[in-house]
All heavy atoms as TSV, in Angstrom:
chain	resi	resn	atom	element	x	y	z
A	1	GLY	N	N	103.681	109.792	96.980
A	1	GLY	CA	C	102.384	109.927	97.555
A	1	GLY	C	C	101.416	108.824	97.153
A	1	GLY	O	O	100.382	108.692	97.766
A	2	ILE	N	N	101.739	108.030	96.152
A	2	ILE	CA	C	100.784	107.012	95.705
A	2	ILE	C	C	100.507	105.968	96.791
A	2	ILE	O	O	99.345	105.650	97.039
A	2	ILE	CB	C	101.261	106.336	94.401
A	2	ILE	CG1	C	101.380	107.357	93.282
A	2	ILE	CG2	C	100.332	105.203	93.997
A	2	ILE	CD1	C	100.105	108.044	92.896
A	3	PRO	N	N	101.512	105.413	97.477
A	3	PRO	CA	C	101.195	104.406	98.498
A	3	PRO	C	C	100.307	104.941	99.624
A	3	PRO	O	O	99.583	104.187	100.256
A	3	PRO	CB	C	102.564	103.992	99.039
A	3	PRO	CG	C	103.498	104.267	97.921
A	3	PRO	CD	C	102.950	105.509	97.253
A	4	GLU	N	N	100.338	106.258	99.860
A	4	GLU	CA	C	99.471	106.833	100.886
A	4	GLU	C	C	98.036	106.946	100.397
A	4	GLU	O	O	97.113	107.000	101.191
A	4	GLU	CB	C	99.982	108.216	101.311
A	4	GLU	CG	C	101.277	108.178	102.082
A	4	GLU	CD	C	102.505	108.077	101.186
A	4	GLU	OE1	O	102.408	108.342	99.973
A	4	GLU	OE2	O	103.578	107.704	101.702
A	5	ALA	N	N	97.845	107.023	99.095
A	5	ALA	CA	C	96.508	107.193	98.527
A	5	ALA	C	C	95.868	105.886	98.094
A	5	ALA	O	O	94.658	105.799	97.996
A	5	ALA	CB	C	96.573	108.153	97.337
A	6	ALA	N	N	96.663	104.870	97.834
A	6	ALA	CA	C	96.124	103.617	97.313
A	6	ALA	C	C	96.804	102.428	97.975
A	6	ALA	O	O	98.010	102.445	98.206
A	6	ALA	CB	C	96.335	103.541	95.802
A	7	THR	N	N	96.010	101.416	98.257
A	7	THR	CA	C	96.534	100.163	98.808
A	7	THR	C	C	96.625	99.164	97.668
A	7	THR	O	O	95.650	98.948	96.944
A	7	THR	CB	C	95.604	99.633	99.910
A	7	THR	OG1	O	95.498	100.625	100.932
A	7	THR	CG2	C	96.123	98.333	100.494
A	8	ASP	N	N	97.794	98.570	97.516
A	8	ASP	CA	C	98.015	97.619	96.430
A	8	ASP	C	C	97.023	96.465	96.520
A	8	ASP	O	O	96.832	95.862	97.574
A	8	ASP	CB	C	99.445	97.081	96.497
A	8	ASP	CG	C	99.778	96.201	95.302
A	8	ASP	OD1	O	99.306	96.494	94.194
A	8	ASP	OD2	O	100.523	95.221	95.489
A	9	GLY	N	N	96.371	96.198	95.407
A	9	GLY	CA	C	95.420	95.103	95.342
A	9	GLY	C	C	94.034	95.455	95.839
A	9	GLY	O	O	93.106	94.665	95.703
A	10	TYR	N	N	93.875	96.638	96.420
A	10	TYR	CA	C	92.557	97.049	96.905
A	10	TYR	C	C	92.027	98.260	96.140
A	10	TYR	O	O	90.904	98.269	95.696
A	10	TYR	CB	C	92.598	97.336	98.405
A	10	TYR	CG	C	91.225	97.583	98.970
A	10	TYR	CD1	C	90.337	96.535	99.167
A	10	TYR	CD2	C	90.798	98.865	99.264
A	10	TYR	CE1	C	89.056	96.757	99.645
A	10	TYR	CE2	C	89.524	99.101	99.743
A	10	TYR	CZ	C	88.657	98.052	99.934
A	10	TYR	OH	O	87.391	98.274	100.402
A	11	HIS	N	N	92.862	99.285	96.010
A	11	HIS	CA	C	92.487	100.488	95.263
A	11	HIS	C	C	93.147	100.536	93.894
A	11	HIS	O	O	92.829	101.399	93.084
A	11	HIS	CB	C	92.897	101.758	96.021
A	11	HIS	CG	C	92.335	101.851	97.392
A	11	HIS	ND1	N	93.128	101.714	98.506
A	11	HIS	CD2	C	91.082	102.057	97.834
A	11	HIS	CE1	C	92.377	101.839	99.583
A	11	HIS	NE2	N	91.130	102.040	99.207
A	12	GLY	N	N	94.088	99.685	93.662
A	12	GLY	CA	C	94.829	99.669	92.409
A	12	GLY	C	C	95.940	98.646	92.485
A	12	GLY	O	O	96.044	97.902	93.460
A	13	LEU	N	N	96.766	98.629	91.462
A	13	LEU	CA	C	97.934	97.754	91.454
A	13	LEU	C	C	99.169	98.650	91.474
A	13	LEU	O	O	99.372	99.440	90.558
A	13	LEU	CB	C	97.943	96.868	90.207
A	13	LEU	CG	C	96.749	95.934	90.045
A	13	LEU	CD1	C	96.871	95.143	88.741
A	13	LEU	CD2	C	96.618	94.999	91.235
A	14	LEU	N	N	99.943	98.559	92.528
A	14	LEU	CA	C	101.151	99.367	92.655
A	14	LEU	C	C	102.350	98.558	92.205
A	14	LEU	O	O	102.446	97.359	92.481
A	14	LEU	CB	C	101.338	99.823	94.100
A	14	LEU	CG	C	100.197	100.619	94.722
A	14	LEU	CD1	C	100.560	101.055	96.132
A	14	LEU	CD2	C	99.819	101.808	93.871
A	15	VAL	N	N	103.254	99.212	91.513
A	15	VAL	CA	C	104.495	98.564	91.080
A	15	VAL	C	C	105.662	99.433	91.522
A	15	VAL	O	O	105.528	100.648	91.662
A	15	VAL	CB	C	104.528	98.348	89.551
A	15	VAL	CG1	C	103.408	97.410	89.127
A	15	VAL	CG2	C	104.432	99.638	88.796
A	16	PRO	N	N	106.809	98.822	91.747
A	16	PRO	CA	C	107.976	99.601	92.162
A	16	PRO	C	C	108.422	100.563	91.062
A	16	PRO	O	O	108.326	100.234	89.868
A	16	PRO	CB	C	109.060	98.543	92.407
A	16	PRO	CG	C	108.329	97.252	92.542
A	16	PRO	CD	C	107.085	97.386	91.716
A	17	PRO	N	N	108.921	101.733	91.447
A	17	PRO	CA	C	109.427	102.674	90.436
A	17	PRO	C	C	110.594	102.073	89.666
A	17	PRO	O	O	111.406	101.331	90.221
A	17	PRO	CB	C	109.887	103.884	91.249
A	17	PRO	CG	C	109.516	103.639	92.659
A	17	PRO	CD	C	109.054	102.234	92.795
A	18	GLY	N	N	110.665	102.391	88.403
A	18	GLY	CA	C	111.793	101.948	87.589
A	18	GLY	C	C	111.764	100.489	87.199
A	18	GLY	O	O	112.792	99.934	86.806
A	19	GLU	N	N	110.612	99.844	87.328
A	19	GLU	CA	C	110.509	98.436	86.952
A	19	GLU	C	C	109.447	98.272	85.860
A	19	GLU	O	O	108.294	97.914	86.127
A	19	GLU	CB	C	110.166	97.579	88.171
A	19	GLU	CG	C	111.300	97.535	89.176
A	19	GLU	CD	C	111.132	96.443	90.204
A	19	GLU	OE1	O	110.385	95.474	89.954
A	19	GLU	OE2	O	111.761	96.571	91.265
A	20	PRO	N	N	109.842	98.527	84.610
A	20	PRO	CA	C	108.872	98.461	83.515
A	20	PRO	C	C	108.240	97.085	83.346
A	20	PRO	O	O	107.082	96.985	82.924
A	20	PRO	CB	C	109.678	98.868	82.286
A	20	PRO	CG	C	111.108	98.725	82.663
A	20	PRO	CD	C	111.174	98.878	84.151
A	21	GLU	N	N	108.954	96.023	83.692
A	21	GLU	CA	C	108.379	94.685	83.574
A	21	GLU	C	C	107.212	94.518	84.544
A	21	GLU	O	O	106.189	93.913	84.201
A	21	GLU	CB	C	109.434	93.599	83.843
A	21	GLU	CG	C	110.567	93.572	82.834
A	21	GLU	CD	C	111.682	94.564	83.190
A	21	GLU	OE1	O	111.679	95.150	84.292
A	21	GLU	OE2	O	112.555	94.769	82.331
A	22	ALA	N	N	107.361	95.050	85.737
A	22	ALA	CA	C	106.280	94.970	86.723
A	22	ALA	C	C	105.082	95.790	86.256
A	22	ALA	O	O	103.929	95.360	86.400
A	22	ALA	CB	C	106.766	95.457	88.092
A	23	LEU	N	N	105.332	96.956	85.676
A	23	LEU	CA	C	104.255	97.786	85.148
A	23	LEU	C	C	103.543	97.061	84.011
A	23	LEU	O	O	102.303	97.028	83.967
A	23	LEU	CB	C	104.801	99.129	84.673
A	23	LEU	CG	C	103.789	100.087	84.057
A	23	LEU	CD1	C	102.660	100.402	85.038
A	23	LEU	CD2	C	104.491	101.355	83.596
A	24	ALA	N	N	104.295	96.469	83.104
A	24	ALA	CA	C	103.698	95.725	81.999
A	24	ALA	C	C	102.847	94.576	82.526
A	24	ALA	O	O	101.742	94.325	82.023
A	24	ALA	CB	C	104.784	95.205	81.058
A	25	GLY	N	N	103.333	93.890	83.547
A	25	GLY	CA	C	102.570	92.790	84.138
A	25	GLY	C	C	101.259	93.267	84.747
A	25	GLY	O	O	100.217	92.625	84.585
A	26	ALA	N	N	101.302	94.406	85.443
A	26	ALA	CA	C	100.083	94.954	86.049
A	26	ALA	C	C	99.094	95.372	84.970
A	26	ALA	O	O	97.886	95.118	85.082
A	26	ALA	CB	C	100.430	96.133	86.948
A	27	ILE	N	N	99.580	95.986	83.903
A	27	ILE	CA	C	98.702	96.393	82.803
A	27	ILE	C	C	98.066	95.169	82.154
A	27	ILE	O	O	96.853	95.155	81.887
A	27	ILE	CB	C	99.479	97.238	81.775
A	27	ILE	CG1	C	99.852	98.588	82.399
A	27	ILE	CG2	C	98.671	97.427	80.502
A	27	ILE	CD1	C	100.824	99.404	81.571
A	28	CYS	N	N	98.846	94.137	81.905
A	28	CYS	CA	C	98.306	92.908	81.308
A	28	CYS	C	C	97.269	92.265	82.226
A	28	CYS	O	O	96.228	91.781	81.761
A	28	CYS	CB	C	99.431	91.926	81.008
A	28	CYS	SG	S	100.463	92.418	79.613
A	29	ARG	N	N	97.546	92.266	83.511
A	29	ARG	CA	C	96.606	91.696	84.475
A	29	ARG	C	C	95.277	92.443	84.426
A	29	ARG	O	O	94.205	91.830	84.395
A	29	ARG	CB	C	97.207	91.751	85.874
A	29	ARG	CG	C	96.368	91.105	86.925
A	29	ARG	CD	C	97.080	91.060	88.254
A	29	ARG	NE	N	96.147	90.651	89.290
A	29	ARG	CZ	C	96.314	90.892	90.571
A	29	ARG	NH1	N	97.400	91.516	90.986
A	29	ARG	NH2	N	95.426	90.499	91.442
A	30	LEU	N	N	95.338	93.770	84.401
A	30	LEU	CA	C	94.120	94.572	84.333
A	30	LEU	C	C	93.401	94.390	83.001
A	30	LEU	O	O	92.171	94.315	82.957
A	30	LEU	CB	C	94.440	96.050	84.559
A	30	LEU	CG	C	94.850	96.421	85.975
A	30	LEU	CD1	C	95.393	97.844	86.017
A	30	LEU	CD2	C	93.687	96.255	86.937
A	31	ALA	N	N	94.160	94.325	81.923
A	31	ALA	CA	C	93.558	94.170	80.599
A	31	ALA	C	C	92.805	92.853	80.465
A	31	ALA	O	O	91.803	92.769	79.745
A	31	ALA	CB	C	94.635	94.269	79.521
A	32	SER	N	N	93.251	91.837	81.175
A	32	SER	CA	C	92.642	90.516	81.029
A	32	SER	C	C	91.605	90.191	82.105
A	32	SER	O	O	91.026	89.102	82.083
A	32	SER	CB	C	93.737	89.443	81.049
A	32	SER	OG	O	94.352	89.392	82.317
A	33	ASP	N	N	91.352	91.115	83.035
A	33	ASP	CA	C	90.451	90.807	84.146
A	33	ASP	C	C	89.462	91.952	84.382
A	33	ASP	O	O	89.693	92.822	85.225
A	33	ASP	CB	C	91.275	90.537	85.406
A	33	ASP	CG	C	90.458	89.950	86.541
A	33	ASP	OD1	O	89.218	90.076	86.528
A	33	ASP	OD2	O	91.080	89.377	87.452
A	34	PRO	N	N	88.328	91.941	83.663
A	34	PRO	CA	C	87.345	93.021	83.822
A	34	PRO	C	C	86.797	93.136	85.250
A	34	PRO	O	O	86.544	94.236	85.732
A	34	PRO	CB	C	86.226	92.660	82.848
A	34	PRO	CG	C	86.782	91.627	81.941
A	34	PRO	CD	C	87.933	90.981	82.647
A	35	ALA	N	N	86.621	92.019	85.918
A	35	ALA	CA	C	86.099	92.061	87.298
A	35	ALA	C	C	87.086	92.768	88.224
A	35	ALA	O	O	86.683	93.538	89.107
A	35	ALA	CB	C	85.802	90.655	87.799
A	36	LEU	N	N	88.366	92.517	88.042
A	36	LEU	CA	C	89.390	93.183	88.850
A	36	LEU	C	C	89.367	94.685	88.583
A	36	LEU	O	O	89.415	95.487	89.518
A	36	LEU	CB	C	90.776	92.608	88.541
A	36	LEU	CG	C	91.948	93.258	89.266
A	36	LEU	CD1	C	91.836	93.080	90.778
A	36	LEU	CD2	C	93.268	92.696	88.747
A	37	ARG	N	N	89.293	95.070	87.308
A	37	ARG	CA	C	89.218	96.498	86.972
A	37	ARG	C	C	88.023	97.149	87.652
A	37	ARG	O	O	88.133	98.236	88.225
A	37	ARG	CB	C	89.110	96.696	85.456
A	37	ARG	CG	C	90.354	96.358	84.696
A	37	ARG	CD	C	90.291	96.860	83.267
A	37	ARG	NE	N	89.093	96.485	82.535
A	37	ARG	CZ	C	88.983	95.398	81.769
A	37	ARG	NH1	N	90.005	94.558	81.656
A	37	ARG	NH2	N	87.863	95.150	81.120
A	38	GLN	N	N	86.886	96.485	87.601
A	38	GLN	CA	C	85.663	97.019	88.214
A	38	GLN	C	C	85.834	97.172	89.722
A	38	GLN	O	O	85.509	98.213	90.293
A	38	GLN	CB	C	84.483	96.087	87.898
A	38	GLN	CG	C	83.169	96.537	88.472
A	38	GLN	CD	C	82.577	97.711	87.728
A	38	GLN	OE1	O	82.951	97.995	86.599
A	38	GLN	NE2	N	81.659	98.400	88.354
A	39	ARG	N	N	86.338	96.142	90.374
A	39	ARG	CA	C	86.497	96.163	91.832
A	39	ARG	C	C	87.477	97.242	92.274
A	39	ARG	O	O	87.197	98.017	93.192
A	39	ARG	CB	C	86.968	94.789	92.332
A	39	ARG	CG	C	87.081	94.695	93.843
A	39	ARG	CD	C	87.442	93.292	94.300
A	39	ARG	NE	N	88.661	92.763	93.719
A	39	ARG	CZ	C	89.893	93.076	94.116
A	39	ARG	NH1	N	90.085	93.950	95.076
A	39	ARG	NH2	N	90.939	92.517	93.557
A	40	LEU	N	N	88.629	97.302	91.607
A	40	LEU	CA	C	89.633	98.313	91.965
A	40	LEU	C	C	89.111	99.724	91.701
A	40	LEU	O	O	89.327	100.633	92.520
A	40	LEU	CB	C	90.926	98.084	91.178
A	40	LEU	CG	C	91.701	96.799	91.462
A	40	LEU	CD1	C	92.917	96.694	90.538
A	40	LEU	CD2	C	92.115	96.714	92.912
A	41	GLY	N	N	88.429	99.907	90.588
A	41	GLY	CA	C	87.886	101.220	90.253
A	41	GLY	C	C	86.864	101.695	91.266
A	41	GLY	O	O	86.889	102.849	91.699
A	42	GLN	N	N	85.970	100.809	91.677
A	42	GLN	CA	C	84.956	101.180	92.672
A	42	GLN	C	C	85.598	101.516	94.010
A	42	GLN	O	O	85.227	102.492	94.658
A	42	GLN	CB	C	83.943	100.058	92.844
A	42	GLN	CG	C	82.975	99.954	91.695
A	42	GLN	CD	C	81.989	98.822	91.865
A	42	GLN	OE1	O	82.209	97.873	92.622
A	42	GLN	NE2	N	80.884	98.903	91.145
A	43	ALA	N	N	86.550	100.698	94.438
A	43	ALA	CA	C	87.220	100.954	95.718
A	43	ALA	C	C	87.988	102.269	95.680
A	43	ALA	O	O	87.977	103.041	96.654
A	43	ALA	CB	C	88.166	99.796	96.065
A	44	ALA	N	N	88.635	102.555	94.563
A	44	ALA	CA	C	89.387	103.810	94.439
A	44	ALA	C	C	88.455	105.013	94.466
A	44	ALA	O	O	88.737	106.008	95.140
A	44	ALA	CB	C	90.211	103.803	93.153
A	45	ARG	N	N	87.332	104.928	93.756
A	45	ARG	CA	C	86.365	106.038	93.767
A	45	ARG	C	C	85.843	106.288	95.177
A	45	ARG	O	O	85.719	107.430	95.617
A	45	ARG	CB	C	85.209	105.748	92.812
A	45	ARG	CG	C	85.487	106.164	91.386
A	45	ARG	CD	C	84.243	106.098	90.521
A	45	ARG	NE	N	83.729	104.753	90.344
A	45	ARG	CZ	C	84.230	103.861	89.508
A	45	ARG	NH1	N	85.272	104.165	88.762
A	45	ARG	NH2	N	83.708	102.663	89.406
A	46	GLN	N	N	85.521	105.216	95.899
A	46	GLN	CA	C	85.023	105.365	97.271
A	46	GLN	C	C	86.083	105.996	98.169
A	46	GLN	O	O	85.774	106.860	98.992
A	46	GLN	CB	C	84.596	104.018	97.836
A	46	GLN	CG	C	83.329	103.490	97.216
A	46	GLN	CD	C	82.994	102.090	97.680
A	46	GLN	OE1	O	83.792	101.419	98.339
A	46	GLN	NE2	N	81.808	101.625	97.324
A	47	ARG	N	N	87.315	105.557	98.023
A	47	ARG	CA	C	88.409	106.107	98.844
A	47	ARG	C	C	88.600	107.594	98.584
A	47	ARG	O	O	88.723	108.389	99.513
A	47	ARG	CB	C	89.703	105.344	98.542
A	47	ARG	CG	C	90.957	105.927	99.125
A	47	ARG	CD	C	91.082	105.556	100.599
A	47	ARG	NE	N	92.121	106.297	101.263
A	47	ARG	CZ	C	93.371	105.897	101.408
A	47	ARG	NH1	N	93.746	104.736	100.948
A	47	ARG	NH2	N	94.239	106.649	102.043
A	48	ILE	N	N	88.614	107.984	97.328
A	48	ILE	CA	C	88.803	109.392	96.974
A	48	ILE	C	C	87.634	110.222	97.488
A	48	ILE	O	O	87.827	111.287	98.079
A	48	ILE	CB	C	88.984	109.558	95.453
A	48	ILE	CG1	C	90.268	108.863	94.987
A	48	ILE	CG2	C	88.975	111.025	95.057
A	48	ILE	CD1	C	91.534	109.341	95.647
A	49	ALA	N	N	86.413	109.752	97.279
A	49	ALA	CA	C	85.233	110.491	97.732
A	49	ALA	C	C	85.224	110.657	99.248
A	49	ALA	O	O	84.839	111.703	99.760
A	49	ALA	CB	C	83.960	109.788	97.268
A	50	HIS	N	N	85.675	109.633	99.963
A	50	HIS	CA	C	85.647	109.687	101.428
A	50	HIS	C	C	86.828	110.460	102.011
A	50	HIS	O	O	86.653	111.301	102.882
A	50	HIS	CB	C	85.626	108.264	101.993
A	50	HIS	CG	C	85.550	108.236	103.476
A	50	HIS	ND1	N	86.674	108.144	104.270
A	50	HIS	CD2	C	84.495	108.310	104.320
A	50	HIS	CE1	C	86.304	108.149	105.539
A	50	HIS	NE2	N	84.993	108.247	105.597
A	51	ASP	N	N	88.026	110.160	101.550
A	51	ASP	CA	C	89.230	110.704	102.189
A	51	ASP	C	C	89.775	111.969	101.546
A	51	ASP	O	O	90.565	112.671	102.163
A	51	ASP	CB	C	90.344	109.646	102.189
A	51	ASP	CG	C	89.996	108.463	103.065
A	51	ASP	OD1	O	89.075	108.564	103.892
A	51	ASP	OD2	O	90.651	107.416	102.910
A	52	PHE	N	N	89.394	112.254	100.318
A	52	PHE	CA	C	89.989	113.386	99.621
A	52	PHE	C	C	88.952	114.374	99.085
A	52	PHE	O	O	89.272	115.192	98.233
A	52	PHE	CB	C	90.901	112.892	98.486
A	52	PHE	CG	C	92.039	112.060	98.993
A	52	PHE	CD1	C	91.991	110.678	98.935
A	52	PHE	CD2	C	93.151	112.659	99.558
A	52	PHE	CE1	C	93.044	109.899	99.414
A	52	PHE	CE2	C	94.199	111.892	100.039
A	52	PHE	CZ	C	94.150	110.515	99.970
A	53	SER	N	N	87.737	114.301	99.594
A	53	SER	CA	C	86.729	115.285	99.197
A	53	SER	C	C	87.080	116.627	99.835
A	53	SER	O	O	87.857	116.705	100.791
A	53	SER	CB	C	85.336	114.852	99.657
A	53	SER	OG	O	85.231	114.967	101.067
A	54	ILE	N	N	86.487	117.674	99.340
A	54	ILE	CA	C	86.755	118.997	99.892
A	54	ILE	C	C	86.339	119.056	101.368
A	54	ILE	O	O	87.042	119.645	102.191
A	54	ILE	CB	C	86.088	120.118	99.057
A	54	ILE	CG1	C	86.570	121.496	99.508
A	54	ILE	CG2	C	84.583	120.043	99.129
A	54	ILE	CD1	C	87.987	121.799	99.178
A	55	MET	N	N	85.241	118.404	101.711
A	55	MET	CA	C	84.775	118.435	103.098
A	55	MET	C	C	85.731	117.678	104.032
A	55	MET	O	O	85.995	118.135	105.138
A	55	MET	CB	C	83.354	117.870	103.210
A	55	MET	CG	C	82.311	118.719	102.494
A	55	MET	SD	S	82.367	120.486	102.922
A	55	MET	CE	C	81.872	120.438	104.628
A	56	SER	N	N	86.250	116.546	103.585
A	56	SER	CA	C	87.187	115.815	104.442
A	56	SER	C	C	88.504	116.564	104.569
A	56	SER	O	O	89.141	116.550	105.624
A	56	SER	CB	C	87.403	114.395	103.940
A	56	SER	OG	O	88.081	114.389	102.715
A	57	MET	N	N	88.905	117.255	103.517
A	57	MET	CA	C	90.144	118.044	103.590
A	57	MET	C	C	89.958	119.219	104.550
A	57	MET	O	O	90.837	119.507	105.361
A	57	MET	CB	C	90.547	118.525	102.192
A	57	MET	CG	C	90.681	117.393	101.215
A	57	MET	SD	S	92.236	116.972	100.483
A	57	MET	CE	C	93.319	118.244	100.551
A	58	ILE	N	N	88.808	119.871	104.488
A	58	ILE	CA	C	88.531	120.973	105.408
A	58	ILE	C	C	88.525	120.467	106.843
A	58	ILE	O	O	89.102	121.094	107.734
A	58	ILE	CB	C	87.193	121.654	105.052
A	58	ILE	CG1	C	87.339	122.435	103.746
A	58	ILE	CG2	C	86.715	122.554	106.182
A	58	ILE	CD1	C	86.032	122.943	103.181
A	59	ALA	N	N	87.893	119.327	107.073
A	59	ALA	CA	C	87.860	118.754	108.426
A	59	ALA	C	C	89.268	118.434	108.915
A	59	ALA	O	O	89.591	118.661	110.089
A	59	ALA	CB	C	86.989	117.491	108.442
A	60	GLY	N	N	90.111	117.938	108.047
A	60	GLY	CA	C	91.495	117.647	108.426
A	60	GLY	C	C	92.264	118.903	108.792
A	60	GLY	O	O	92.994	118.939	109.790
A	61	TYR	N	N	92.107	119.954	107.986
A	61	TYR	CA	C	92.768	121.226	108.305
A	61	TYR	C	C	92.241	121.792	109.617
A	61	TYR	O	O	93.007	122.274	110.454
A	61	TYR	CB	C	92.552	122.249	107.183
A	61	TYR	CG	C	93.413	122.021	105.979
A	61	TYR	CD1	C	92.848	121.848	104.718
A	61	TYR	CD2	C	94.795	121.978	106.081
A	61	TYR	CE1	C	93.632	121.643	103.601
A	61	TYR	CE2	C	95.586	121.772	104.966
A	61	TYR	CZ	C	95.008	121.611	103.736
A	61	TYR	OH	O	95.795	121.406	102.639
A	62	GLU	N	N	90.944	121.730	109.803
A	62	GLU	CA	C	90.348	122.249	111.027
A	62	GLU	C	C	90.891	121.507	112.248
A	62	GLU	O	O	91.240	122.130	113.257
A	62	GLU	CB	C	88.830	122.107	110.946
A	62	GLU	CG	C	88.109	122.732	112.121
A	62	GLU	CD	C	86.609	122.631	111.963
A	62	GLU	OE1	O	86.085	123.100	110.935
A	62	GLU	OE2	O	85.976	122.071	112.884
A	63	ALA	N	N	90.980	120.196	112.157
A	63	ALA	CA	C	91.515	119.402	113.270
A	63	ALA	C	C	92.969	119.768	113.545
A	63	ALA	O	O	93.385	119.874	114.710
A	63	ALA	CB	C	91.383	117.912	112.963
A	64	SER	N	N	93.740	119.994	112.489
A	64	SER	CA	C	95.143	120.379	112.679
A	64	SER	C	C	95.257	121.725	113.374
A	64	SER	O	O	96.060	121.893	114.299
A	64	SER	CB	C	95.863	120.444	111.327
A	64	SER	OG	O	95.930	119.172	110.756
A	65	TYR	N	N	94.453	122.693	112.950
A	65	TYR	CA	C	94.480	124.011	113.579
A	65	TYR	C	C	94.044	123.926	115.040
A	65	TYR	O	O	94.642	124.566	115.913
A	65	TYR	CB	C	93.595	125.003	112.818
A	65	TYR	CG	C	94.235	125.526	111.567
A	65	TYR	CD1	C	93.647	125.302	110.322
A	65	TYR	CD2	C	95.424	126.243	111.605
A	65	TYR	CE1	C	94.230	125.774	109.163
A	65	TYR	CE2	C	96.017	126.722	110.449
A	65	TYR	CZ	C	95.411	126.488	109.229
A	65	TYR	OH	O	95.982	126.957	108.088
A	66	ARG	N	N	93.014	123.142	115.318
A	66	ARG	CA	C	92.563	122.998	116.711
A	66	ARG	C	C	93.670	122.392	117.581
A	66	ARG	O	O	93.885	122.803	118.715
A	66	ARG	CB	C	91.296	122.146	116.790
A	66	ARG	CG	C	90.084	122.841	116.242
A	66	ARG	CD	C	88.833	121.956	116.403
A	66	ARG	NE	N	87.716	122.493	115.684
A	66	ARG	CZ	C	86.935	123.463	116.124
A	66	ARG	NH1	N	87.183	124.014	117.284
A	66	ARG	NH2	N	85.924	123.894	115.394
A	67	GLU	N	N	94.378	121.418	117.037
A	67	GLU	CA	C	95.468	120.791	117.773
A	67	GLU	C	C	96.582	121.788	118.054
A	67	GLU	O	O	97.100	121.853	119.163
A	67	GLU	CB	C	96.018	119.603	116.982
A	67	GLU	CG	C	97.066	118.815	117.728
A	67	GLU	CD	C	97.542	117.610	116.945
A	67	GLU	OE1	O	96.699	116.966	116.296
A	67	GLU	OE2	O	98.740	117.338	116.988
A	68	VAL	N	N	96.937	122.584	117.071
A	68	VAL	CA	C	97.985	123.590	117.244
A	68	VAL	C	C	97.570	124.632	118.270
A	68	VAL	O	O	98.374	125.050	119.115
A	68	VAL	CB	C	98.332	124.266	115.900
A	68	VAL	CG1	C	99.200	125.492	116.097
A	68	VAL	CG2	C	99.023	123.271	114.985
A	69	LEU	N	N	96.320	125.032	118.256
A	69	LEU	CA	C	95.836	126.050	119.183
A	69	LEU	C	C	95.828	125.545	120.627
A	69	LEU	O	O	95.912	126.341	121.559
A	69	LEU	CB	C	94.446	126.525	118.777
A	69	LEU	CG	C	94.394	127.342	117.486
A	69	LEU	CD1	C	92.954	127.610	117.082
A	69	LEU	CD2	C	95.157	128.642	117.648
A	70	ARG	N	N	95.743	124.250	120.814
A	70	ARG	CA	C	95.749	123.667	122.166
A	70	ARG	C	C	97.146	123.610	122.764
A	70	ARG	O	O	97.325	123.443	123.943
A	70	ARG	CB	C	95.170	122.267	122.142
A	70	ARG	CG	C	93.681	122.263	122.005
A	70	ARG	CD	C	93.123	120.855	122.213
A	70	ARG	NE	N	91.849	120.804	121.522
A	70	ARG	CZ	C	91.515	119.909	120.613
A	70	ARG	NH1	N	92.329	118.935	120.310
A	70	ARG	NH2	N	90.345	119.946	120.040
A	71	LEU	N	N	98.189	123.720	121.935
A	71	LEU	CA	C	99.567	123.602	122.431
A	71	LEU	C	C	99.959	124.761	123.269
A	71	LEU	O	O	99.660	125.793	123.384
A	71	LEU	CB	C	100.529	123.440	121.270
A	71	LEU	CG	C	100.337	122.167	120.435
A	71	LEU	CD1	C	101.340	122.142	119.290
A	71	LEU	CD2	C	100.551	120.948	121.303
């Protein structure tokens, strides 16, 4: 579910599963770049607030139910 919630380089840094070297590289990159941490953190907070708030989830469920009822 992570790739659906975050875009690599925009909301965070994604690494392939089972690749500890890639994870270590991403951690080092974040540790050495405060501006990158700030930018990714802000974008992630905005994404979560917009797409995963309780109101957006309710709207999504409502739209799904309306679609099913039209069938």
